[in-house]
C-alpha positions as a Markdown table, in Angstrom:
| # | Residue | x | y | z |
|---|---|---|---|---|
| 1 | Met | 110.8 | 79.0 | 123.4 |
| 2 | Tyr | 110.2 | 82.4 | 121.9 |
| 3 | Gln | 107.7 | 81.0 | 119.3 |
| 4 | Phe | 105.8 | 79.5 | 122.3 |
| 5 | Leu | 105.7 | 82.8 | 124.1 |
| 6 | Lys | 105.0 | 85.0 | 121.1 |
| 7 | Pro | 101.2 | 84.4 | 120.9 |
| 8 | Ile | 101.0 | 85.4 | 124.6 |
| 9 | Phe | 103.1 | 88.5 | 124.1 |
| 10 | Phe | 101.0 | 89.5 | 121.1 |
| 11 | Gln | 97.8 | 89.6 | 123.2 |
| 12 | Phe | 99.1 | 92.7 | 124.8 |
| 13 | Asn | 99.7 | 96.3 | 123.7 |
| 14 | Pro | 102.9 | 96.4 | 121.6 |
| 15 | Glu | 104.5 | 99.3 | 123.5 |
| 16 | Lys | 103.6 | 97.9 | 126.9 |
| 17 | Ile | 104.9 | 94.4 | 126.2 |
| 18 | His | 108.1 | 95.9 | 124.8 |
| 19 | His | 108.8 | 97.6 | 128.1 |
| 20 | Phe | 107.8 | 94.5 | 130.0 |
| 21 | Val | 110.2 | 92.3 | 128.0 |
| 22 | Thr | 113.1 | 94.7 | 128.1 |
| 23 | Gly | 112.6 | 95.2 | 131.8 |
| 24 | Thr | 112.6 | 91.5 | 132.4 |
| 25 | Leu | 115.8 | 91.2 | 130.4 |
| 26 | Gln | 117.4 | 93.9 | 132.6 |
| 27 | Arg | 116.4 | 92.1 | 135.8 |
| 28 | Ala | 117.7 | 88.8 | 134.3 |
| 29 | Gln | 121.1 | 90.4 | 133.8 |
| 30 | Lys | 121.4 | 90.6 | 137.5 |
| 31 | Val | 120.7 | 86.9 | 138.2 |
| 32 | Trp | 124.0 | 85.1 | 138.8 |
| 33 | Gly | 124.9 | 82.9 | 135.8 |
| 34 | Leu | 121.9 | 83.8 | 133.7 |
| 35 | Pro | 123.7 | 86.2 | 131.3 |
| 36 | Lys | 126.3 | 83.4 | 130.6 |
| 37 | Ile | 123.5 | 81.0 | 129.8 |
| 38 | Ile | 121.9 | 83.5 | 127.4 |
| 39 | Lys | 125.2 | 84.1 | 125.7 |
| 40 | Ala | 125.9 | 80.4 | 125.3 |
| 41 | Gly | 122.5 | 79.9 | 123.7 |
| 42 | Phe | 122.3 | 82.9 | 121.4 |
| 43 | Arg | 125.8 | 84.2 | 120.5 |
| 44 | Tyr | 127.7 | 83.0 | 117.6 |
| 45 | Asp | 131.3 | 84.3 | 117.5 |
| 46 | Asp | 133.7 | 83.5 | 114.6 |
| 47 | Lys | 136.6 | 85.5 | 113.3 |
| 48 | Ser | 135.4 | 85.0 | 109.7 |
| 49 | Leu | 132.3 | 87.1 | 110.5 |
| 50 | Glu | 134.4 | 90.2 | 111.3 |
| 51 | Arg | 133.9 | 93.2 | 109.0 |
| 52 | Glu | 135.8 | 96.4 | 108.6 |
| 53 | Val | 133.4 | 99.1 | 107.4 |
| 54 | Phe | 134.0 | 102.9 | 107.3 |
| 55 | Gly | 137.1 | 102.5 | 109.4 |
| 56 | Leu | 135.5 | 100.5 | 112.2 |
| 57 | Lys | 135.9 | 96.8 | 113.0 |
| 58 | Phe | 132.6 | 95.0 | 113.6 |
| 59 | Lys | 132.8 | 91.6 | 115.2 |
| 60 | Asn | 129.9 | 90.6 | 112.9 |
| 61 | Pro | 127.7 | 92.3 | 110.3 |
| 62 | Val | 124.3 | 92.0 | 112.1 |
| 63 | Gly | 123.1 | 95.0 | 114.1 |
| 64 | Leu | 120.0 | 96.1 | 116.0 |
| 65 | Ala | 118.3 | 99.1 | 114.3 |
| 66 | Ala | 117.5 | 102.3 | 116.1 |
| 67 | Gly | 114.2 | 102.6 | 117.9 |
| 68 | Phe | 114.4 | 99.4 | 119.9 |
| 69 | Asp | 116.6 | 101.0 | 122.6 |
| 70 | Lys | 116.0 | 104.7 | 122.3 |
| 71 | Asn | 117.7 | 105.7 | 125.5 |
| 72 | Gly | 120.6 | 103.2 | 125.6 |
| 73 | Glu | 119.1 | 101.4 | 128.6 |
| 74 | Tyr | 119.5 | 97.8 | 127.5 |
| 75 | Ile | 122.7 | 97.6 | 125.6 |
| 76 | Glu | 124.4 | 95.1 | 127.8 |
| 77 | Glu | 121.3 | 92.8 | 127.9 |
| 78 | Leu | 120.9 | 93.0 | 124.1 |
| 79 | Ala | 124.5 | 92.4 | 123.4 |
| 80 | Asn | 124.1 | 88.9 | 124.9 |
| 81 | Phe | 122.0 | 88.0 | 121.9 |
| 82 | Gly | 125.1 | 88.3 | 119.6 |
| 83 | Phe | 124.7 | 91.6 | 117.8 |
| 84 | Gly | 127.8 | 93.0 | 116.3 |
| 85 | Phe | 126.5 | 96.6 | 116.8 |
| 86 | Ile | 123.6 | 98.4 | 118.4 |
| 87 | Glu | 122.1 | 101.7 | 117.3 |
| 88 | Val | 120.5 | 103.8 | 120.0 |
| 89 | Gly | 118.0 | 106.6 | 119.5 |
| 90 | Thr | 116.6 | 108.4 | 117.7 |
| 91 | Val | 117.6 | 110.9 | 120.3 |
| 92 | Thr | 116.8 | 114.7 | 120.4 |
| 93 | Pro | 118.4 | 117.5 | 122.3 |
| 94 | Leu | 115.5 | 117.9 | 124.7 |
| 95 | Pro | 113.4 | 115.1 | 126.2 |
| 96 | Gln | 110.0 | 114.7 | 124.5 |
| 97 | Pro | 107.1 | 112.4 | 125.1 |
| 98 | Gly | 106.4 | 111.6 | 121.4 |
| 99 | Asn | 103.0 | 111.2 | 119.8 |
| 100 | Asp | 99.8 | 110.4 | 121.6 |
| 101 | Lys | 99.1 | 106.7 | 122.5 |
| 102 | Pro | 98.3 | 104.2 | 121.0 |
| 103 | Arg | 101.1 | 104.7 | 118.6 |
| 104 | Met | 102.3 | 101.2 | 117.7 |
| 105 | Phe | 100.3 | 98.5 | 115.9 |
| 106 | Arg | 101.0 | 95.0 | 114.9 |
| 107 | Leu | 99.9 | 93.6 | 111.5 |
| 108 | Pro | 100.4 | 89.8 | 112.1 |
| 109 | Lys | 99.0 | 88.8 | 108.7 |
| 110 | Asp | 101.7 | 90.9 | 107.1 |
| 111 | Glu | 104.4 | 90.3 | 109.7 |
| 112 | Ala | 104.7 | 94.0 | 110.0 |
| 113 | Ile | 104.4 | 96.9 | 112.5 |
| 114 | Ile | 103.1 | 100.4 | 112.1 |
| 115 | Asn | 104.5 | 103.0 | 114.5 |
| 116 | Arg | 104.1 | 106.7 | 114.9 |
| 117 | Met | 106.2 | 107.0 | 118.1 |
| 118 | Gly | 107.4 | 110.5 | 117.2 |
| 119 | Phe | 111.0 | 110.4 | 118.6 |
| 120 | Asn | 109.9 | 109.8 | 122.2 |
| 121 | Asn | 113.1 | 109.8 | 124.3 |
| 122 | Lys | 114.7 | 111.1 | 127.5 |
| 123 | Gly | 117.0 | 113.6 | 125.7 |
| 124 | Val | 120.6 | 113.6 | 124.7 |
| 125 | Asp | 122.0 | 114.3 | 128.1 |
| 126 | Val | 120.4 | 111.3 | 129.7 |
| 127 | Leu | 121.6 | 109.0 | 126.8 |
| 128 | Ala | 125.1 | 110.4 | 127.0 |
| 129 | Arg | 125.4 | 109.7 | 130.7 |
| 130 | Lys | 124.0 | 106.2 | 130.2 |
| 131 | Leu | 126.5 | 105.4 | 127.5 |
| 132 | Glu | 129.4 | 106.6 | 129.6 |
| 133 | Ser | 128.8 | 103.6 | 132.0 |
| 134 | Val | 128.0 | 100.9 | 129.5 |
| 135 | Lys | 130.1 | 97.7 | 129.3 |
| 136 | Arg | 130.4 | 97.2 | 125.6 |
| 137 | Glu | 132.1 | 93.8 | 125.3 |
| 138 | Gly | 133.2 | 94.5 | 121.8 |
| 139 | Ile | 129.9 | 95.9 | 120.7 |
| 140 | Leu | 130.0 | 99.0 | 118.6 |
| 141 | Ile | 127.4 | 101.7 | 119.3 |
| 142 | Gly | 125.8 | 104.0 | 116.8 |
| 143 | Gly | 124.0 | 107.2 | 117.8 |
| 144 | Asn | 120.9 | 108.0 | 115.7 |
| 145 | Ile | 120.1 | 111.7 | 116.0 |
| 146 | Gly | 117.1 | 113.9 | 115.2 |
| 147 | Lys | 115.4 | 117.2 | 115.9 |
| 148 | Asn | 112.8 | 118.0 | 118.4 |
| 149 | Lys | 109.3 | 118.2 | 117.2 |
| 150 | Asn | 108.9 | 121.9 | 118.0 |
| 151 | Thr | 112.1 | 122.9 | 116.3 |
| 152 | Pro | 111.4 | 124.5 | 112.9 |
| 153 | Asn | 113.2 | 123.0 | 109.9 |
| 154 | Glu | 115.2 | 126.2 | 109.4 |
| 155 | Asp | 116.7 | 125.7 | 112.8 |
| 156 | Ala | 117.0 | 121.9 | 112.6 |
| 157 | Val | 120.8 | 122.0 | 112.0 |
| 158 | Asn | 121.2 | 123.3 | 115.6 |
| 159 | Asp | 119.5 | 120.3 | 117.1 |
| 160 | Tyr | 121.7 | 117.9 | 115.1 |
| 161 | Ile | 124.8 | 119.8 | 116.3 |
| 162 | Lys | 123.7 | 119.6 | 119.9 |
| 163 | Cys | 123.2 | 115.8 | 119.7 |
| 164 | Phe | 126.5 | 115.3 | 117.7 |
| 165 | Asp | 128.6 | 117.3 | 120.2 |
| 166 | Arg | 127.1 | 115.7 | 123.3 |
| 167 | Leu | 127.4 | 112.1 | 122.0 |
| 168 | Phe | 130.7 | 112.5 | 120.2 |
| 169 | Asp | 132.8 | 110.8 | 122.9 |
| 170 | Val | 130.4 | 108.0 | 123.7 |
| 171 | Val | 129.4 | 106.5 | 120.3 |
| 172 | Asp | 131.3 | 104.9 | 117.5 |
| 173 | Tyr | 129.3 | 106.3 | 114.6 |
| 174 | Phe | 126.4 | 108.7 | 114.0 |
| 175 | Val | 123.2 | 108.4 | 111.9 |
| 176 | Val | 121.4 | 111.5 | 110.8 |
| 177 | Asn | 117.7 | 110.7 | 110.8 |
| 178 | Val | 115.7 | 112.9 | 108.4 |
| 179 | Ser | 113.5 | 110.1 | 107.2 |
| 180 | Ser | 111.1 | 109.3 | 109.9 |
| 181 | Pro | 107.5 | 109.9 | 108.8 |
| 182 | Asn | 106.4 | 110.5 | 112.4 |
| 183 | Thr | 107.7 | 114.0 | 113.0 |
| 184 | Pro | 105.9 | 116.7 | 111.1 |
| 185 | Asn | 107.9 | 118.0 | 108.0 |
| 186 | Leu | 111.0 | 116.1 | 109.0 |
| 187 | Arg | 111.2 | 114.3 | 105.6 |
| 188 | Ala | 111.4 | 117.7 | 103.9 |
| 189 | Leu | 115.0 | 117.8 | 105.3 |
| 190 | Gln | 115.8 | 115.0 | 102.8 |
| 191 | Glu | 115.7 | 117.7 | 100.1 |
| 192 | Lys | 119.0 | 118.5 | 98.6 |
| 193 | Glu | 119.9 | 121.9 | 100.1 |
| 194 | Pro | 118.7 | 121.5 | 103.7 |
| 195 | Leu | 120.3 | 118.0 | 103.8 |
| 196 | Lys | 123.7 | 119.3 | 102.5 |
| 197 | Asn | 123.6 | 122.1 | 105.1 |
| 198 | Ile | 123.1 | 119.6 | 108.0 |
| 199 | Leu | 125.7 | 117.1 | 106.7 |
| 200 | Asn | 128.3 | 119.7 | 105.8 |
| 201 | Thr | 127.9 | 121.4 | 109.2 |
| 202 | Leu | 128.4 | 118.2 | 111.1 |
| 203 | Gln | 131.4 | 117.3 | 108.9 |
| 204 | Glu | 133.0 | 120.6 | 109.7 |
| 205 | Arg | 132.9 | 119.7 | 113.4 |
| 206 | Asn | 134.1 | 116.2 | 112.8 |
| 207 | Gly | 137.7 | 115.4 | 113.4 |
| 208 | Lys | 138.5 | 118.7 | 115.0 |
| 209 | Ser | 139.9 | 117.0 | 118.1 |
| 210 | Gly | 141.9 | 114.6 | 116.0 |
| 211 | Val | 139.1 | 112.0 | 116.3 |
| 212 | Tyr | 136.7 | 111.2 | 113.4 |
| 213 | Arg | 133.3 | 109.6 | 113.8 |
| 214 | Pro | 131.7 | 108.1 | 110.7 |
| 215 | Ile | 128.5 | 109.9 | 109.8 |
| 216 | Leu | 125.7 | 108.0 | 108.0 |
| 217 | Leu | 122.5 | 109.2 | 106.5 |
| 218 | Lys | 119.3 | 107.2 | 107.1 |
| 219 | Ile | 116.9 | 107.5 | 104.2 |
| 220 | Ala | 113.3 | 106.6 | 103.4 |
| 221 | Pro | 112.3 | 103.7 | 101.1 |
| 222 | Asp | 109.8 | 106.0 | 99.3 |
| 223 | Leu | 112.3 | 108.2 | 97.5 |
| 224 | Thr | 112.1 | 108.6 | 93.7 |
| 225 | Ser | 115.0 | 107.7 | 91.4 |
| 226 | Asp | 115.8 | 111.4 | 91.0 |
| 227 | Gln | 115.9 | 111.8 | 94.8 |
| 228 | Leu | 118.1 | 108.8 | 95.1 |
| 229 | Asp | 120.4 | 110.3 | 92.5 |
| 230 | Asp | 120.6 | 113.4 | 94.7 |
| 231 | Ile | 121.4 | 111.2 | 97.7 |
| 232 | Val | 124.4 | 109.7 | 95.9 |
| 233 | Glu | 125.6 | 113.2 | 94.9 |
| 234 | Ile | 125.2 | 114.5 | 98.4 |
| 235 | Val | 127.0 | 111.6 | 100.1 |
| 236 | Leu | 129.9 | 112.0 | 97.7 |
| 237 | Glu | 130.0 | 115.8 | 98.0 |
| 238 | Thr | 129.8 | 115.9 | 101.7 |
| 239 | Lys | 132.1 | 112.9 | 102.1 |
| 240 | Ile | 130.0 | 111.3 | 104.9 |
| 241 | Ala | 130.8 | 107.7 | 105.6 |
| 242 | Gly | 127.7 | 106.0 | 104.1 |
| 243 | Val | 123.9 | 105.4 | 104.1 |
| 244 | Ile | 121.4 | 103.4 | 106.0 |
| 245 | Ala | 118.7 | 102.1 | 103.7 |
| 246 | Thr | 116.0 | 102.2 | 104.7 |
| 247 | Asn | 113.6 | 103.7 | 107.3 |
| 248 | Thr | 109.9 | 102.7 | 107.5 |
| 249 | Thr | 107.6 | 103.3 | 104.5 |
| 250 | Ile | 104.4 | 105.3 | 104.3 |
| 251 | Ser | 103.1 | 103.0 | 101.6 |
| 252 | Arg | 100.3 | 100.6 | 102.4 |
| 253 | Glu | 100.4 | 98.6 | 99.1 |
| 254 | Asp | 99.6 | 94.9 | 98.9 |
| 255 | Leu | 98.8 | 94.4 | 102.6 |
| 256 | Ser | 96.6 | 91.6 | 103.8 |
| 257 | Ser | 95.7 | 93.2 | 107.1 |
| 258 | Pro | 92.2 | 94.6 | 107.9 |
| 259 | Glu | 91.4 | 98.1 | 106.6 |
| 260 | Tyr | 91.3 | 99.7 | 110.1 |
| 261 | Leu | 94.9 | 98.7 | 110.5 |
| 262 | Lys | 96.0 | 99.9 | 107.1 |
| 263 | Lys | 94.5 | 103.3 | 107.9 |
| 264 | Glu | 96.7 | 103.9 | 110.9 |
| 265 | Ala | 99.1 | 106.7 | 110.4 |
| 266 | Gly | 102.8 | 106.1 | 110.8 |
| 267 | Gly | 105.7 | 104.2 | 109.3 |
| 268 | Leu | 105.3 | 100.6 | 108.2 |
| 269 | Ser | 108.1 | 98.1 | 108.9 |
| 270 | Gly | 108.6 | 94.4 | 108.5 |
| 271 | Lys | 108.1 | 92.1 | 105.6 |
| 272 | Pro | 106.2 | 94.5 | 103.4 |
| 273 | Val | 109.2 | 96.9 | 103.2 |
| 274 | Lys | 111.7 | 94.2 | 102.4 |
| 275 | Asp | 111.7 | 94.5 | 98.6 |
| 276 | Lys | 111.5 | 98.3 | 98.6 |
| 277 | Ser | 114.5 | 98.5 | 100.9 |
| 278 | Thr | 116.5 | 96.0 | 98.9 |
| 279 | Ala | 115.7 | 97.9 | 95.7 |
| 280 | Val | 117.0 | 101.1 | 97.2 |
| 281 | Ile | 120.2 | 99.4 | 98.3 |
| 282 | Lys | 120.8 | 97.9 | 94.9 |
| 283 | Tyr | 120.1 | 101.3 | 93.2 |
| 284 | Leu | 122.5 | 103.2 | 95.4 |
| 285 | Ser | 125.2 | 100.6 | 95.2 |
| 286 | Glu | 125.1 | 100.5 | 91.4 |
| 287 | Lys | 124.5 | 104.2 | 90.8 |
| 288 | Ser | 127.5 | 105.1 | 93.0 |
| 289 | Asn | 129.6 | 102.2 | 91.7 |
| 290 | Lys | 129.9 | 101.1 | 95.4 |
| 291 | Ala | 131.6 | 104.3 | 96.3 |
| 292 | Phe | 130.3 | 104.2 | 99.9 |
| 293 | Pro | 129.1 | 101.6 | 102.4 |
| 294 | Ile | 125.4 | 100.9 | 102.9 |
| 295 | Ile | 123.8 | 99.4 | 106.0 |
| 296 | Gly | 120.7 | 97.4 | 104.8 |
| 297 | Val | 117.6 | 97.4 | 107.0 |
| 298 | Gly | 114.0 | 96.6 | 106.3 |
| 299 | Gly | 112.1 | 93.3 | 106.3 |
| 300 | Ile | 114.8 | 91.0 | 107.4 |
| 301 | His | 113.0 | 88.0 | 108.9 |
| 302 | Ser | 115.4 | 85.2 | 107.9 |
| 303 | Ala | 119.0 | 84.4 | 107.0 |
| 304 | Ala | 117.9 | 84.5 | 103.3 |
| 305 | Asp | 116.6 | 88.0 | 103.7 |
| 306 | Ala | 119.9 | 89.2 | 105.2 |
| 307 | Lys | 121.9 | 87.6 | 102.4 |
| 308 | Glu | 119.6 | 89.3 | 99.9 |
| 309 | Lys | 120.5 | 92.7 | 101.4 |
| 310 | Leu | 124.2 | 91.9 | 101.4 |
| 311 | Glu | 124.1 | 90.6 | 97.8 |
| 312 | Ala | 122.3 | 93.8 | 96.7 |
| 313 | Gly | 125.2 | 95.9 | 98.0 |
| 314 | Ala | 124.9 | 96.2 | 101.8 |
| 315 | Ala | 128.1 | 95.9 | 103.8 |
| 316 | Leu | 126.1 | 95.4 | 107.1 |
| 317 | Val | 122.5 | 94.7 | 108.0 |
| 318 | Gln | 120.2 | 95.6 | 110.9 |
| 319 | Ile | 117.1 | 94.0 | 112.2 |
| 320 | Tyr | 114.2 | 95.3 | 114.3 |
| 321 | Thr | 110.7 | 94.0 | 113.3 |
| 322 | Gly | 112.1 | 90.6 | 112.4 |
| 323 | Phe | 113.6 | 90.5 | 115.9 |
| 324 | Ile | 110.1 | 90.9 | 117.3 |
| 325 | Tyr | 108.4 | 88.4 | 115.0 |
| 326 | Glu | 111.1 | 85.7 | 114.8 |
| 327 | Gly | 112.7 | 86.2 | 118.2 |
| 328 | Pro | 116.3 | 86.6 | 119.4 |
| 329 | Gly | 117.4 | 83.4 | 117.7 |
| 330 | Leu | 117.3 | 85.2 | 114.4 |
| 331 | Val | 120.7 | 86.8 | 114.9 |
| 332 | Lys | 122.4 | 83.4 | 115.3 |
| 333 | Lys | 120.6 | 82.0 | 112.3 |
| 334 | Ile | 121.9 | 84.8 | 110.1 |
| 335 | Leu | 125.4 | 84.6 | 111.4 |
| 336 | Lys | 125.6 | 80.8 | 111.0 |
| 337 | Ser | 124.4 | 81.1 | 107.4 |
| 338 | Leu | 126.9 | 83.8 | 106.6 |
| 339 | Lys | 129.8 | 81.7 | 107.9 |
| 340 | Ala | 128.6 | 78.7 | 105.8 |
């Protein structure tokens, strides 16, 4: 069904059709019996798929990456498609509109997307209130946190603190996002000293109430080997729970799409980032001697792609662009292949 509808969806602006589809899902959730039909068609539950990672029990290893549901508005609807976990955000302390539109572009020839959304979200207070009322049904929720665009890097730690404190009671784990290419100078926070400052500060606040939330770091696929070595050192030194590898890439190598699309600013996701992401996972896993868990994300469009990430050293995987190109049936295909 989805592959029949996709050509129609792809005739429309990517951001507008995203809101149309998610809004339709939300309305469908209220139709008697329809959520059960969706669950029956898309979910694939099996005890053998359970994973315990950084102290949390995931009902399966396939999650939805941050960015799809920035404000936590569609968790119950998305859970019907069989995800083991859903990551919301990236959220910032204050609401912000993000970058000017248009800011999302499809590259069908490459099965990719370029986005320069710029952390558009309704702010951490709105997200926290939404999560307080969500029916989780066994779904774990991650909170992906960032800084506001107008916050200078030297004050960025305060933005991460605000998001961390406000979401602490309503998420299961945190992701520190310093790797989006769409907020000016954000990636500079991946450098050793500013990154250690942010992570150590959050760790100092973690567990004070007797409750510990795993903190993960989301990194770019464009880091050098030396920078990845620094990441391993920082993770071990700060004792955070793990890494998400990777965010979108700023590279435009080997694309088949027209030049006007290649020239669009923003982060590239989808199939072109698959090998880069897998290489980063493999490097971190081997360099650290599997000292910390890795969530693999980037270019997963098939069950084989997911297995490749897991074999490279990932403990869990996330999808986003593959979900858009392949449809919601992708989750079930991956899970069935992992059970087999």
